[in-house]
N, C-alpha and C positions, 0 to 999 in steps of 0.2 A: 546305766540302761545299755551304752552302748559295749562295755566289759561282758553282759549277758547276751547281747545280740551276738558277739563273734563266740562264745562260748556255744550256745545253740549251733550258729553254723559249723563250728568244728564238730558238733556231735551229729549233726545230719550227714557231714562227709563220711565220717565214721562208719556210721550206722547202714548208711548204704553206699559200700563201700564200689560195688559193681558199677553203678550210676557216678559217682565222683571220678570212678579210673576212665572211663570212658569220655566224661567232660573234659579232664583235664590233659587227658594223652590227644583229645580231638584239636582240643584250643592248644596246647604246647606244641605240637608238632605245625600247626599251619602259623601260629605266630611265627615261630621259628622260620618256615618257608620264608612269609612275608619280609620275616625281617634281614634274610639273604637275598632275597631279591631286590630290597631298597638298597643294600650295599653294592650289589649288582651295579643297579641302574642309576645309582648317584656316581659311582667312579667312572663309569660308560660318560655320562655327562658333566664331568669334570676336566675335560681334557682339556690342559692348554688356557685354562681359566684365571690362572696365576698371572698373567700376565696382565700389568696396570690397565692396557689401552687394548685389552680383547674384544672390545666389542667396535673396533673402531678398525681394525687387523684383517687384511683380505689376500685373497692370492688371485692372479690371473689365471685361465683354465681356456682350453680351447676345446670347440666342438667344431667336427666336419660332418655336414649335412651331406649323405650320398644315397644313391636311389633305395639302397638296401637297406638304408637306417642312417643313424648317427654315430660317430666315431668320438669317445668323449679322452681326452688328455689331459693331466696336471701341468703340462709343459707348456713351452712358448719357443718360438724360433730365438735362434743364438743372437741376433742384433736386436730383438724388442725391447731389452731394456734400457739401454744408452738412447734409441730412440726414443721411449715412453720417458726417461728422463727430460728430455731434450724440449718435447712439446708439453709435458706436465711439470713444470719446474715447483710446480706449488705442492708437492705430493712427496712425501719421502716414500721411496722404494728401496728395496736390495733385493737382490739376485743370489741365489746358492745353488748350487750342481752338487747331486750325490754319485759317487762313484760307487758302485756296490761293488763288493768282491776288491778291495784293494790290498796290495801286500805292504806292510811297514815293517821296515829296517830297522833297530835303534843301531846309531854307528857309535865305534868305539870311537878314540883319540886319534886313529889312525886311519879312521874314513873307512874301515872296514865294518859289515855287521856284525855287531853282536849277536844279537838273536832277531828272529822273523816272526811275524805275526800276519794271520789273515783277519782282517778286518770287513764287515759288513757294511759299512757305509764311511765314507772320508770325503767330507763337504766341502767342496770350493767354493768360496762366498766372495762378496763385498763386505768393506767396512759399514754399509749404509744399512746392511741386515739390520745392525745395532743399534739404528737408528728410529726402528721399525720394533723390535724385539728388546725386551729387556734382561741381561744377567748380570750377575754380579762379579767383577774382574778382582782376583787376587794381586793378579800380575799383568803387567800391559794394559794395552785398551786397542780398543777396534782399529785405530790409526794402523796399527802392525800391518793389518791386510791388504792394506794401498799399496804396499812394498812385496815384490815379486820373490817368489823361495822364501817364505814365512809363513809358520804356522803358530794357531793357537789350539792349546789343549786343555781340556776337562780334569780337574784336582785326579778325580778316580785314575783317568787314562795316563797322566803323569807319572802318579804312584806305580803304575802297572809298569811303564815303561823304564823310568828312572830309581825306583825305590823313593823317592820325596820328591812332590812337586817344587818343595821350594829350590830344588838344585835343580829345576828342570831348564830353566832359561837361559838360553844359548846353547844351548846342546843342539846336535843335528840328528834328522831323519831322513829314511830314504824311501821313497814312495815305488811301489811297482821297478824297484831295480834299476828307476831311470833317473827320476825327480829327486835331488839333494833339497831341504828345507832346513831353517833354523826356527827352533823353536821360540817364541818372542811374547807369549802371551799365555794366560793360564786363565781360567774360567771356575768358579764353584761349579758343583758337580749341578747342572740343572735338573729338575724334578723329569723321573721318568714319566711320569703322567702328562704326556706331550707326545704329539704325532710330530715333530721336530727332536728326534734322538739326537742331540749335537754330543759328540765327542772329541774328535777332530777335525779342525778346522783350517783348511788351506787356502792362503790369500788365491780369488779366481785368477789376476790376471799370471798367475805362473801357468794355468791352466790353457789363458788363452794365447801365450807364447807357443807354446807348443804345437800349436794348430789355427793359427791366424786366418787362414782362408775359412774353417767351420764357422767362425764368430760372424763372419761376413755374410752369412749365407740363410738368406729369407723362407727358403725351401722348406730346410731339413725340420723336424718338428723331434724332441726327444722328452718324455715323460721326466727323465731326471732334472733337467733344467728348470727353475720354476722362480717367479717373481713371488715378494710380499710387499705389501705397501699397507700405509697409515694414512687412511683417510683425513683431513685437516676436520677439524670440529666444524659443525654444521653442514659440510659436503654430504652427500648421500650415495652409494651404490648407484642409482638411478641414473644421476647424471653422467656419472663418471664411464659407466657402459653407452650411454648414446653418444659420448665423444668417441669410445672405441671405434665406432662405426666410420665416424670421419676418418681415424687415426689409421685405419687396415687400410683404406681406399688409398691412403698416400703411401702408403709402407709394401702391401702385400703384392707378391705377384697378381697379374689380372686370373690365372688358374683359380685362385683360391677364391676371390671375393663372392662369388654365387653362393660358396660352401662352406666360408669358414668364419665361426662366430669367437671373439673373446669376449669374457664378461668378467665380472669381480664375484669371487665364491668368499663369502666371510669366514674368516677363522672358527666360528661357530658353528658352521656348516660341513668343513674338513672333515671332521672324526664321523659325520654322518653319513655324506652322499657315498655310497658305493660306489658309483660311476666313476668317479675321480678317487683314483688311487692317494695314498699318501707316504712320507719315508718313514715311518713309524711302521708300515705293513699292515694297520688294523684297522678297517672301519667298523662302526656299527650303526644299520639302520635304524632311523627312528621307530620304524614299526614293529623292528623286534623288540626293543624296549618296552615299547605299548604292548605286544602281548604278554612280555615278562609281567607287565602291572596288572594286566586282566585276568592273569593265571593266579597270582596274589590274590589279586580282588575275590576272584572265583574259590580258592582255597578258603578263605579268611571266610567270605560267605557262609560256606556250606558245615564249617564250623558252630558259627554260632548258629543255625540252622538246627543242628546236632542239639546243642543247649538247649534252644527254644522248645525244639519238640521233646525232651527230655521233661524237661521243666514242668511243662503245661500237662503234659502225659502224668508225671509223678505228684500236682499239685494234688489229687486227690485225697492222698497217703496223707497231706499235712493239713486236711479242712478240719478235722478235729482241734487241732493246736489254734488253728488261726480263729475258730467260734469262740475257745475259752478265752483268748486274749482280747477278741471284742466285747465278751461279755463282760471280762474283768475292766474293762474301760477304753482301751487298745483304740486310737483312731485308726483312720484306712491310711493315713499319711506316714505313723508312726509304724505300722505293718509295710507299707509301701520300701520305707526306706532299711526296712529290717532286711528285707529280701533282695534289696538292690544291694545292699553289705555283705548279703551272702554270695551274691553273684560276686562283687568285686574281691573278694576271698579266691574265689575260685580261679579268677581273671589274673588277681595278683600271682597265685602260683603256677600258674599256667606260664605268665610273661618271664617268671623265674626259670622254670625249667627251658624256656626258649629260647632264650640267653645264653643257657649251658651247651644248650643242642646245638644254637650257632655258632657258637664259639669253638666247639669241635670240631664242624662241618668247615669252617673258613679255608681253611689249608686244603681240603679238597676241593674246594670251589675257585681256591685261586690257582690251582692246577687246572680245573678243566677250562676255566677262560681266561688262563693265561694271563693273570693279573700279576706283575712284577712288586710293585709296591707293596710295603706291610700294608696289612689291614689293621685299622683299632676297633674292635666293637663297640669302646668304649668313648667314642668319639662324639663331643658335642651333637650335633646336628643325629647322629643314630640315638643317641639317649631319649633326642626332644621325639623323633619319630615311636621309641616306644612309650615312651610317657601319654603321647597324642593316642598310640594304639589303643593303649591301656584303656583311655578314655571313652572311644568310642568304643570300643568291643564290649565294655562294661555298660554302657550306655544299649546299645544293639541289642546285647543277650541278653541284658535284664529286665527293660522298661517292663516289656510284654506279660513274661511271667510274674511279676511283681504286681501289675495292676489288676492281673488277673486272682492270684492268691489274696491281695487286701482287699478285693472286691465283692468274696463270698458272704452269703448272707448269714449269719450264725444261727438264727433259725435250720437253716438248712443243714449246714455244716454238723452241725450236734445231732442231727436228726441222722447222718450217713446217708443225705439225699442228692448229694452231689457224685456224679461219676465222670469217668473218663472223658463218654462220648462229650456231654455238655460242658467241659473244663475247657476252653478257649477256642470252642468251636472244632470238629470236628474235620471240617472243610477247609478250615487255613490251616491244620498239621497237614492234611493228606497235598495242598498246595506248597508247604514247605518242602514235602518228600519231593515232591515232582521238580521244584525247581532245583533242589540236590541232586536228585538224580541228572537231570538238563546240564546241569555244570558238569558234573562227573563224565557225561558222555559224548560232552563235547570235547573233551578234553582227551575223550579215548580215539573218538574219529581223528583230530587233528595226529595225534602222536601217529595212527596208523598210515595217515596218508606222507605224514613226513617222512618215517620209517621207509616207507615204499620210494619215497622220492629219491632218497640219500642211496637207497641200494639199485636204484634204477641209476644212479650218475656212477656209484663205483662199479656198476656191471655195463655201462653203456660200452658203446663201439667207439671208441676216439679215434679210430682212424689209425693208430700206431698202437704197439705192445708196450704196454707200461713195466712190466713184472721184466726181474731180473738184470736193470741196468744199475750199475752202478755211476755217481756221477761226480767226477774231478774238479773245481772249481778253482782257477789258480789266474794270477794277469798274466797278461803274455806281453812279451818284449823279444828280438832278434835272437838273445842267447838264447831262449828258450824254445823261439821258432826251428831254431839249427838242429835242436836235439829230439823235435818232436818224433820225425819219422823212425831213428833209431829205438825210440819209448814205445813206439807202437810195435815194432817188429819184435819186442822182448814180450810186450803183452800177449801178442797171439802166442808168444810160445807157451803160455801158462796153461796147467792144465784147466779145462773147463771154459777158456775165454774162447768166445766165438766170433767177435767182432768187436773193431774199437773206432771211435769217429772223434774227430775233433769240428768244432761249431762255435759259434759264437753263442748259443744258445740252445735249450731244449727244446722239444716241439711245440710245449704246451706251457705256455706263462705267460706274464705278466708284464714282464722286461724285452719288450717287441720295439723292434727300431721300426721307426715309416719313414715313407720317401715319397714323393709325384713321379710319375714315369709318363713315358709315352710308347704307345704302342704300334708297330707295323708303319714307322716314317708318318702317322697321324699327328696331330699337334697335340702338348699334354693333355691327359684325361683328368675328366674334372670329379677326380676321387683318390684319395692315397694308400698304398698298401701297407702290408706288414713284408718286413724284409728281414732273412736270416740267413747268415752266412755258416756255411757248411764243406766239411769237403765231399768226396763221391762214395763213401763207405756210409754215409749218414741214414739214408733210405735203409740200407740193408741190417745198421743197428737197431732202429728203431722200427723196422717191421712196417714201412710207408709204401706204399701201391703205387705203380703206375698206371696208369689207363692208356697213356701213349706215351711213344717215346721211352725214354730212359735216363739213369743219369749223366751229369756232365762228367767230363775227364780232368783227370785230375790236374790243379793247376795251382799256382800261386796267387793270382788273378781273374781278376772277373770279367771272363770270356762267353761263359754260356750260362745258360738260366734257366732253370724249373720253376713252374708256376702251379697254382692248386684249379682244381676245378672254378671255385666262387670264381678266381679272377674270370676266366672264359666266359663266365654268367655277364660279369660285370659289362666285357668286353663286347657282346651278343655274340660271341663264337661258339657253334652249337655242336662244331664237331670238333673234338678232341686233337685229333689228327691233322685238322687245319692250320692248327697254331704250329705245328714242328717246323722250324724253318724261319719262322716269324722275326722280327728283331724287337728289341725293347731297349730304351736307354734309361738309367734312372737318375734321380737327383738333378735334372738339368740338363739342356745338351751338351754342355760342357764334358760330359762323358762321353765315353767309347758307346756303340750300341752294341747288345749281347743278342745270341741267337738263344733263341727256343728250342732246348734239346728234348725236353721231356714234360708231362703233367703226369700228376699226382691225385690220386683219390680224394678228397676232401680231410682232413684229419683236427680235431680241435687246436687250434692255434692259440687260447686264451685259456676259456675257461667253459662249462656250458651252461653261466648265465650268460654269455651273448653268442647271437650267432658267428659261423666260422668267416673269418676275413679274409678278403684277397690277399696273395701272400707270394712273394718271390724267395727263391732260394738260389743262391749264388754262391762259388767259391773265393772265398778271398782270405787266406791263410794269415793276414796281419791281424783280423778280427776273432782269432781263434782265442778263447780265455777257457773253454769247456772241454774237457777228454769225455767220453762215453764209451762206457764198457760193457758189453750185455756178457754174459757167464752163467754158465750153469755149472753148478758143484754141489757137492755132497757136504761140503766143510765151507759154507760161507766165510766163515772168520778167516779161516786160513787163506784162503783167496784173496781177502780184502788184507790180509795182512803181505802175502805175497806182494800185490799192488802195490800197498804203501812204500815196501822195500823197495821197490823198483824205482820210484820216485825220488824217494830219497838218493838211491844212486846215479839217477840221471839229472836234477833239480836239486842238487843240497840247498840252494840258496834260495829257494822258493816255497813258503809257504802255501798248504791247500787245504781244500777243506771236501769233505765227501759228505754225499748224501746218496739215498734210493732213490730212484727217479720216482716210483708208486709213492712214496712218501710225499714228495715234492706237491705230486697233483693232490694228494689227499688234504695238505694244505689249504688250497684254495677254498675247501668248502670247511672251512673250520667254524665258519659262523654258522652256516645249517647245522654240520655236524653239533655246536656247541646248542643251537636252539632244537635241536629234535632230542639231544639228553634231557634237557628242562620240559621238552612235552614228555615225554617216558616218566620224569620222577614227576611231573605235577598228575600225569596221569594215574600212578601208584599211590599218591598221596591221596587222592579225591577217591580212589577206590577204598581206600583204608578207613578215611574218614567216613565214606558211605556206608562200608561194613558195621564200622564201631555203633555208627546212628542206629541203621538197620537193629544190630544187635540188643542194643539197648531198647528200643521199642518193641522189637518182637518180646524181649525177655519180662516186659510190660506188662504185655498183652497175655501173654501165657496165664501171669497169674490173675489177672483182672477177669481171664475166661476157664480158671480153674474148673469151677462147677460146670459149666458149657461143655465143654470138654468132656467130664467126666458122663453127664447126662446123656450125651452123644454117645458115648463107647455103650454105656448101659442098653441104648437103643440100636445097637447092632454095629455102630459106626466104626470103620478098621482105621488104622496107623496112616493108609493113606489118604484118606479122606479129610482126616484131622491135619496132616499136613497140605493139604489143598485149602482148608479153609484159612490157613494163615497165609500162606503163598499166593492166592488169588487177588487179593488188592495190591497186593505190591506189585505182581506182574502187569496190572493195570495203570497203576503209575507210572510204572517203568515205560510204557509204552507209551502213552502220553507224555512223558519229556523226552523220548527218543522223537516225536514229533516237533517240538519246539527246538531241541538241541540241532538235528539233522541240517534244517538249512543256515542255522547262523554258520555251523562248522564248516558245512561246504563253501558259505561266501568268504571269510576267512581265507581257508587252505586256497581255495582258486586266487583269490589277491597276493597270496604266499608264491603259489607256484608261478603268477603270472610276470615274477622276476629271475627266471629261467628260461633260456632260448630254448633246452631239450629239456621238458618236461613229462608227466603221465599225464593221464587222462584220470579224472577223478572216479571210479566205480563205483557203482551201485555195492557191489560186495564189500567193501571199508564198510560201509554204515549195517550191512546185515552180521558183517563180524562184531561191530561195535554193540549193537543190541543183544545178541547173542551169548556176547559176554556179561552185558551186564545182566540179561535175565539170569546167567546160569549163577553168576558172583550173588546175585539177591536170593536166589532159592538157593545156594548151599549156608548163604548166612541166617536164613528164615527157616530155614529147614531144618537144620541141627538144634535149634531150639524147640521147634513145633513137633521134631519126632522125641526132645525129650520129655516135653510135654504130652504127647499122646502114649507113651509109655509109663506112663504112671497110673496106677490102679483105681479104677473107678472109689473102690471104699476108702480111699485115702482122699480123692477131691469130693465126695461128699460127706464126708465124715462129720462136719461141723453142721450139717443138715440136721 
């Protein structure tokens, strides 16, 4: 009997090729989309979960509450860890400092550099860090990091520097042309699926010895210095957070007590909290993953609705088959499982195609969302998801049509008195169409708003000119600084080079220094400010405008200061000119007072997700590790090559990385651009699936109404009225769907936009575009088939009469 059911199912698929293709294509594409979204979501949810004590690890983060908002930092003051270890001896903790953009030189036996590499992150860490996190050691142990001038490499980095990791121990590296360290340990390569991308680790005592005063300063706060801890069994974060209040009262300067809070952030939250950055440079909000999950749900529901609608609409053509089977003794139960089996075959074919589509799409998806790890679609959890999806889809898509078909009365079925209007209920079918269109319109509205917001960000007035600036990053030391000015003069002689500036950072970045300060000989202010070290040409290079005063004079040390508009607002200075000549001291009163010489128009000093922060800009050559070059050239590659050649001439012993500032700005919004792209893809799939369903339904309707169309034409109806006959119902259903989808889309997108300090207003035009697009697409789909039906000569339509 089962073999008979399978034969009949295959015959039905082949007999009704159009409907089979529509059902299989719709289900295959939607299952593939859901499978890819599951892979993305499970990947994002899996960060650092391989750590044995994942649920008990946390880091201490910092918030400072000011009158204009809250500042979030993953960092802590430099003396924090030693004090914490003293006051909380029962809690294991380990600190690490990440130096972004360090030069690593591989030394030969004579102590000279053999090769130079520019590495993104060198971690200076305590040996206690490995009491919190677990890694596999190939050589040495964590204890080697208790000694000054020692380093640990991962297997991959040791192979890169020395050819074979087994020969690396005992060899020497030099960091930033100043600090020589001995390789004393090798770690097995950790998973790249981590927010702690450990590759090069140097003992933290090495960095402390180079600047002991900094490590005793409770005023400074650097997001690159972080501390992780392992909570003892039975101890919860809430109790530690309460004790941290007392801890801060004991150690912090009184100026911070009313504004600063330190608390534990669980490791399982580090990847998902976009307020606090991480060393991996990649965070994903849980709301984004929820949206992706919702998109997958909507797409699969739309495909199931297509299947149910077409199956119930086509049921009338199988009424005689069902009637004969019942007359010959077939029970309703047997017929139900026969129909469920037929649905299962369709879903099985669709699932197999979906796996193939997903396999082909994975390389593209990895590139779009920057997944470094290899993805195996035949992983156990993915296959379990596929099997579970197959069962659920088979049930949702098959139960209702199977109940309808198996419930036919033999007498009515054999007399051909079952019509499409009575099968399954026309109201239910209309309701499913409305649901489908509501889902697709919601995705269309969300896509339009997301595209508009990203377009707004990309074209917003940032307060500086981001285009045409090449940024060179390197380390800085006295030898490099001594040659900087000559290098600058030669750069300015290159064709097209308009301006050159040295600084600690570009105008907009997430790598900002923070400092407390006092203004006009008043006590320390109750808020801190961002601090950038720049030369006098920085403002010209980036097109930053002054509203009072001007740039400071060329200087090797901090003597004069430029502030931004937000700083004056925070200080209640209403006239920018009044600030000129006032004095400021930074980072505690041990530093000399500096004179305000200029006020710049606010520019975005972080990203457009956050408001503009109060900012100081001072000249301090010791901190210049960024060279920014504004140029205008018809041959960009040649100019870049000339710049690189000059660098190699003046700084042959220094590695350098180059990038365009505009690209750096775009990287800020990688997550939003990814979500916007997902919306576009989802909207495209929604439209595709909706059109498939509409095409199937209208094809069936034209067959069912062949005689009606013929009679109308005989009575004088034109082609336009025939097309209108088929289109009017769907237009009405689309309008109902729009009334449902519009408020839901508004709610979701209003919530998403609230994550931006600078954002668009949700205009009614977005909704008008969405409904016009939906109606137009529906009319084109329906109109094509309706036009074909209207063009059939009445004599052919009525011939059977």
